[in-house]
C-alpha positions in Angstrom: -37.5 37.0 29.0 -38.7 37.1 32.6 -41.3 34.5 34.0 -43.9 35.8 36.3 -44.2 34.1 39.5 -47.5 34.5 41.7 -45.8 33.5 44.9 -42.6 33.2 46.8 -43.3 29.4 47.2 -43.3 28.9 43.4 -40.0 30.7 43.2 -38.4 28.5 46.0 -39.8 25.3 44.2 -38.2 26.4 41.0 -34.9 27.1 42.8 -34.9 23.7 44.5 -35.5 21.9 41.3 -32.7 23.7 39.6 -30.4 22.7 42.5 -31.5 19.1 42.2 -30.7 19.0 38.6 -27.4 20.7 39.2 -26.6 18.1 42.0 -27.5 15.2 39.5 -25.3 16.6 36.8 -22.4 17.0 39.2 -22.8 13.7 40.6 -22.9 12.1 37.1 -19.9 14.1 36.0 -18.0 13.3 39.1 -18.7 9.7 38.6 -17.6 9.9 35.0 -14.4 11.6 36.0 -13.7 9.0 38.6 -14.3 6.1 36.2 -12.1 7.7 33.5 -9.4 8.2 36.2 -9.5 4.6 37.3 -9.4 3.3 33.7 -6.1 5.0 33.3 -4.6 3.3 36.4 -1.7 1.0 36.2 -3.5 -1.5 38.2 -6.1 -3.9 36.7 -8.3 -4.1 39.7 -8.7 -0.3 39.8 -9.4 -0.3 36.0 -12.2 -3.0 36.6 -13.9 -0.7 39.2 -13.7 2.1 36.8 -15.4 0.2 34.0 -18.0 -1.0 36.6 -18.9 2.6 37.4 -19.9 3.3 33.9 -21.2 -0.1 32.5 -22.6 1.8 29.5 -19.2 3.1 28.5 -17.8 0.5 25.8 -14.4 1.9 25.7 -14.0 1.2 29.4 -14.5 -2.5 28.8 -12.3 -2.7 25.8 -9.5 -0.9 27.5 -9.7 -3.4 30.6 -9.8 -6.3 28.1 -6.7 -4.8 26.3 -4.7 -4.6 29.6 -5.8 -8.1 30.5 -4.6 -9.6 27.1 -1.3 -7.9 26.9 -0.3 -7.8 30.4 3.3 -9.6 30.0 3.4 -10.6 33.6 0.0 -12.0 34.2 -2.1 -12.1 31.0 -5.8 -13.2 31.4 -7.1 -14.1 28.0 -10.5 -15.3 29.3 -11.0 -12.1 31.1 -10.0 -10.1 28.1 -12.5 -12.1 26.1 -15.2 -11.4 28.6 -14.6 -7.8 28.5 -14.2 -7.4 24.8 -17.7 -9.1 24.6 -19.0 -6.5 26.9 -17.6 -3.8 24.8 -19.2 -5.0 21.5 -22.6 -5.6 23.3 -22.7 -2.0 24.5 -21.5 -0.7 21.2 -21.7 -3.2 18.2 -20.9 -0.3 15.6 -17.2 -0.2 16.6 -15.0 -2.0 14.2 -12.2 -1.4 16.6 -13.9 -3.4 19.5 -14.6 -6.2 17.1 -10.9 -6.5 16.0 -9.8 -6.4 19.6 -12.3 -9.3 20.1 -10.9 -11.2 17.2 -7.4 -10.8 18.4 -8.2 -12.4 21.7 -10.3 -15.3 20.0 -7.2 -16.0 17.8 -5.0 -16.0 20.8 -6.9 -18.7 22.6 -7.2 -20.7 19.4 -10.7 -20.0 18.3 -9.8 -18.9 14.8 -13.6 -19.6 13.5 -14.8 -17.0 16.1 -12.0 -14.8 15.1 -12.8 -14.7 11.4 -16.6 -14.1 12.4 -15.6 -11.1 14.5 -13.5 -9.7 11.7 -16.4 -10.3 9.3 -18.6 -8.1 11.7 -15.8 -5.5 11.7 -15.9 -5.3 8.0 -19.6 -5.1 8.0 -19.3 -2.1 10.4 -16.6 -0.4 8.4 -16.4 -1.9 5.0 -13.9 0.5 3.6 -11.5 0.5 6.5 -7.9 -0.2 5.5 -7.2 -0.9 9.1 -9.8 -3.7 9.3 -8.6 -5.2 5.9 -5.0 -5.2 6.9 -5.4 -6.9 10.3 -7.9 -9.5 8.8 -5.6 -10.1 5.9 -2.6 -10.8 8.4 -4.9 -13.2 10.4 -5.7 -15.1 7.1 -2.0 -15.4 6.3 -1.3 -16.8 9.7 -3.8 -19.4 9.0 -2.3 -20.0 5.5 -5.5 -18.8 3.8 -3.2 -17.1 1.2 -5.7 -16.3 -1.5 -8.2 -14.4 0.7 -5.6 -12.9 2.9 -3.7 -11.5 -0.1 -7.2 -10.1 -1.3 -7.7 -8.4 2.0 -4.1 -6.9 2.1 -4.5 -5.7 -1.5 -7.6 -3.8 -0.6 -5.9 -2.4 2.4 -3.1 -1.1 0.1 -5.5 0.7 -2.1 -6.9 2.5 1.0 -3.4 3.2 2.7 -0.2 2.9 0.5 1.9 3.6 3.6 1.3 0.0 4.5 3.4 -1.2 1.3 6.7 -1.9 3.1 5.0 -4.1 5.7 2.7 -5.7 3.2 5.7 -6.8 1.0 7.6 -8.0 3.8 4.8 -10.0 5.4 3.4 -11.6 2.2 6.8 -12.5 1.0 7.7 -14.3 4.1 4.4 -15.9 4.3 4.7 -17.4 0.8 8.0 -16.8 -1.0 6.3 -16.4 -4.4 7.0 -13.2 -6.1 4.4 -13.6 -8.7 1.7 -14.1 -6.3 2.9 -11.0 -4.6 2.9 -9.2 -7.9 -0.5 -10.7 -9.3 -2.6 -10.6 -6.0 -1.1 -8.1 -3.5 0.6 -5.1 -5.0 -1.3 -2.4 -6.9 0.2 -2.2 -10.5 1.8 1.2 -10.1 5.3 2.6 -9.9 5.5 3.3 -6.1 4.5 -0.2 -5.3 7.0 -1.8 -7.7 9.7 0.6 -6.4 8.9 -0.5 -3.0 9.2 -4.1 -3.8 12.4 -3.5 -5.7 13.9 -1.8 -2.5 12.8 -4.8 -0.3 14.3 -7.3 -2.5 17.5 -5.2 -3.0 17.9 -4.9 0.9 17.3 -8.8 1.3 19.6 -9.8 -1.6 16.8 -11.3 -3.7 18.0 -10.4 -7.3 15.8 -12.9 -8.9 12.7 -11.7 -7.4 13.8 -8.1 -8.1 14.2 -8.9 -11.8 10.5 -10.2 -11.9 9.4 -6.8 -10.2 11.6 -4.9 -12.7 9.8 -6.6 -15.6 6.5 -5.5 -14.3 7.7 -1.9 -13.6 9.1 -1.4 -17.0 6.0 -3.0 -18.4 4.0 -0.2 -17.1 5.5 2.2 -19.7 5.7 5.0 -17.2 8.3 7.7 -16.6 10.7 6.7 -13.8 13.2 8.8 -11.8 16.6 7.2 -12.1 17.7 7.6 -8.6 14.8 5.5 -7.4 16.4 2.6 -9.2 19.9 2.8 -7.5 19.3 0.6 -4.5 18.4 -2.3 -7.0 21.6 -1.6 -8.9 23.6 -1.8 -5.8 22.1 -5.3 -5.2 22.7 -6.5 -8.9 26.4 -5.2 -8.6 26.8 -7.0 -5.1 25.3 -10.3 -6.5 27.5 -10.1 -9.6 24.7 -9.8 -12.1 26.6 -8.1 -14.8 24.5 -9.0 -17.8 21.3 -8.1 -15.8 22.8 -4.8 -14.7 23.5 -3.7 -18.3 20.0 -4.6 -19.5 18.3 -2.9 -16.6 20.6 0.1 -17.0 19.7 0.8 -20.5 15.9 0.3 -19.6 16.1 2.6 -16.7 17.8 5.3 -18.8 15.1 5.1 -21.3 12.3 5.2 -18.7 14.0 8.2 -17.2 14.2 10.0 -20.6 18.1 10.2 -20.6 19.6 9.6 -24.0 22.0 6.6 -24.2 24.4 5.9 -26.9 26.3 2.8 -27.2 30.1 3.4 -26.1 32.3 3.6 -29.3 34.7 0.9 -30.0 32.9 -1.9 -28.0 33.8 -0.1 -24.7 32.0 -1.0 -21.7 32.2 2.4 -19.9 29.2 4.5 -19.9 29.4 8.1 -20.7 33.2 7.9 -21.0 33.2 11.3 -23.0 31.2 13.0 -20.3 28.6 14.1 -22.7 25.8 13.9 -19.8 26.0 14.8 -16.2 27.0 12.5 -13.6 24.2 10.1 -12.6 25.7 9.3 -9.1 24.5 5.7 -9.1 23.8 2.6 -11.1 26.2 2.1 -13.9 26.9 5.8 -14.3 29.7 8.0 -13.0 29.6 8.6 -9.1 30.9 11.7 -7.4 30.3 12.8 -3.9 31.5 16.0 -2.4 35.0 16.4 -1.1 36.0 19.1 1.3 38.0 21.8 -0.5 37.4 20.3 -4.0 35.4 21.8 -6.8 34.2 19.9 -9.9 32.8 21.2 -13.2 32.9 20.5 -16.9 34.9 22.1 -19.8 35.1 21.5 -23.4 37.3 18.6 -24.5 40.0 19.1 -27.0 39.1 18.3 -30.6 38.7 14.3 -31.3 39.0 13.6 -27.4 35.1 13.6 -26.6 32.3 15.9 -25.9 33.6 17.2 -22.7 36.2 17.0 -20.0 35.8 16.9 -16.3 37.7 19.6 -14.5 38.6 19.0 -10.7 40.2 21.9 -8.7 41.9 21.3 -5.4 42.1 24.1 -2.8 45.3 23.2 -1.3 43.9 23.1 2.2 43.9 19.3 2.8 46.1 16.2 2.2 43.1 14.8 0.0 42.5 11.1 -0.8 41.0 10.8 -4.2 38.7 7.8 -5.2 36.4 9.4 -7.6 34.9 10.0 -10.2 34.3 6.2 -10.2 32.1 3.9 -12.2 31.3 0.2 -12.0 31.4 -1.7 -15.4 30.1 -5.1 -16.1 32.7 -7.4 -17.6 33.1 -10.9 -18.7 35.2 -13.3 -16.5 38.6 -14.5 -17.8 38.9 -11.9 -20.3 41.5 -9.2 -21.0 40.5 -5.7 -21.3 42.4 -2.6 -22.5 41.9 0.6 -20.5 42.4 4.1 -22.0 41.9 7.6 -20.7 43.3 11.1 -21.3 44.4 13.2 -18.5 45.8 16.8 -18.0 47.2 18.2 -14.9 48.3 21.7 -13.9 50.1 22.6 -10.8 49.4 19.3 -8.9 51.5 19.5 -5.7 53.4 16.7 -3.8 54.7 13.6 -5.1 51.4 11.7 -5.0 49.6 12.8 -8.2 46.8 11.7 -10.3 46.2 8.3 -11.7 43.5 5.8 -12.7 42.8 2.6 -10.7 40.9 -0.3 -12.2 40.0 -3.2 -9.9 37.6 -6.0 -9.1 35.5 -4.4 -6.1 34.5 -7.9 -4.8 37.9 -9.9 -5.2 40.5 -8.2 -3.1 43.3 -10.5 -4.4 42.4 -10.1 -8.0 44.7 -8.3 -10.5 44.6 -4.4 -10.5 45.6 -1.9 -13.1 47.2 1.4 -11.7 48.2 4.0 -14.3 51.3 6.3 -14.3 51.6 8.8 -11.5 51.1 12.4 -12.8 52.1 15.3 -10.5 52.9 18.9 -11.5 51.8 20.0 -14.8 51.2 17.8 -17.8 49.6 18.4 -21.3 46.8 16.0 -22.3 48.4 12.6 -22.0 47.1 9.2 -22.9 47.4 6.6 -20.1 46.7 2.9 -21.0 47.0 -0.5 -19.7 45.7 -4.1 -19.8 43.9 -5.9 -16.9 42.8 -9.6 -17.1 39.7 -10.5 -15.3 39.5 -13.6 -13.1 37.0 -16.5 -13.3 34.7 -15.0 -10.8 35.0 -11.3 -11.9 31.8 -9.7 -13.3 32.4 -6.2 -12.6 35.4 -3.7 -12.5 35.5 -0.3 -10.9 37.2 2.6 -12.6 38.3 5.5 -10.4 40.5 8.5 -10.5 43.0 7.7 -7.5 45.3 9.7 -5.3 46.7 8.3 -2.0 47.4 10.8 0.7 50.9 12.2 0.5 53.6 11.2 3.3 55.5 14.6 2.9 55.5 17.2 5.6 54.2 19.7 3.1 51.4 17.4 1.7 48.5 19.8 1.0 47.1 19.1 -2.4 46.4 21.8 -4.7 46.2 22.2 -8.5 43.7 21.0 -11.1 43.1 17.9 -13.1 41.1 17.2 -16.4 39.8 13.9 -17.6 38.1 12.7 -20.8 37.9 10.0 -23.4 37.7 7.0 -21.0 37.1 3.6 -22.2 37.5 -0.2 -21.4 37.6 -2.4 -24.3 37.7 -6.2 -24.3 40.8 -7.5 -26.3 40.3 -10.2 -28.7 43.6 -11.9 -27.6 43.7 -14.8 -25.1 44.0 -14.2 -21.4 47.7 -13.6 -20.2 49.8 -11.3 -18.1 48.8 -7.6 -18.3 51.1 -5.0 -19.1 51.7 -2.1 -16.7 
């Protein structure tokens, strides 16, 4: 649409007005650019000049205050407080600026004002997990545990990614696992598993057992591998009875059938009726180069299935699996039994079972007969006596590397019908 002008003078006036507006906008844009450029400087005095160029820009004052507070060489807390106050005066509706102000107030020892600043932040953004988290940590530092735990609990509802930090900080603030469970953690599987992992990593089996009770009490399905770090701690801390009970409960929660081993054996899945669990108190197997593993039917009366392990002949393979940790009683004799078959196992270093205490290097060991070449199904047996400090034994298929020049391992071995049964006799010298 064209505007009619009656004279050239009117046209010139309009052009001059447009140029004036353009010049003003250019000046303001230039000033804003210069202020922002200065605020990103590495020098505090330059940053201050940048904030002064745009006094109505709250972010500028906050940025200067942050630099003053956290300058490792020359911190200026009073200057930081002054600039944070300018930021909240310009923009009182920013929870971020109120939290920065609270941080500086706490740093100078004014905890009352720090709490008031956090309350302002909560009023501005009442559903902010960040505000609740930082406020909760302030309260914990002041040993106001009840309100601090409540704030952190609310933060976890909004942001579950804070779980690892929340567990660590609340535990170290007040080492009471029941307070952690009752007041901080949401009652769900993920939160309890995170707590289990934390306590397992810090060798706190007693606290872990309390978490486990809550976890099982939920009655929710549970993926078995998620429990494995906890089992590693129970094994490391020699908690045999706890490990057996937790294992049965974990299997039930994971929907894995569990039949008590026959004849009082302490070996789980000794007939290989189930797949390897690869953790806990189940059979463990990790990939070995040039080695394949599968299951075959077991001979009648020997169990549900047998494990077949094929060696490709390209390596002088050291074998230390399949393996299983079994909980045992101290100062007790046990009878080990297994059936093994070999076909074409090369070198003089064949297949055998090793039963030993994984925590006591000097404790008694059981090493069964060495089987190389080809053998039909053969029962291998032996006794082992546990020491006064023994709570776990490890059972593993074992083969040491050969010392021969032609030492590449090839052939096949089958395993089944594995048991470890406590003997009623008094402890004595084991047979070999």
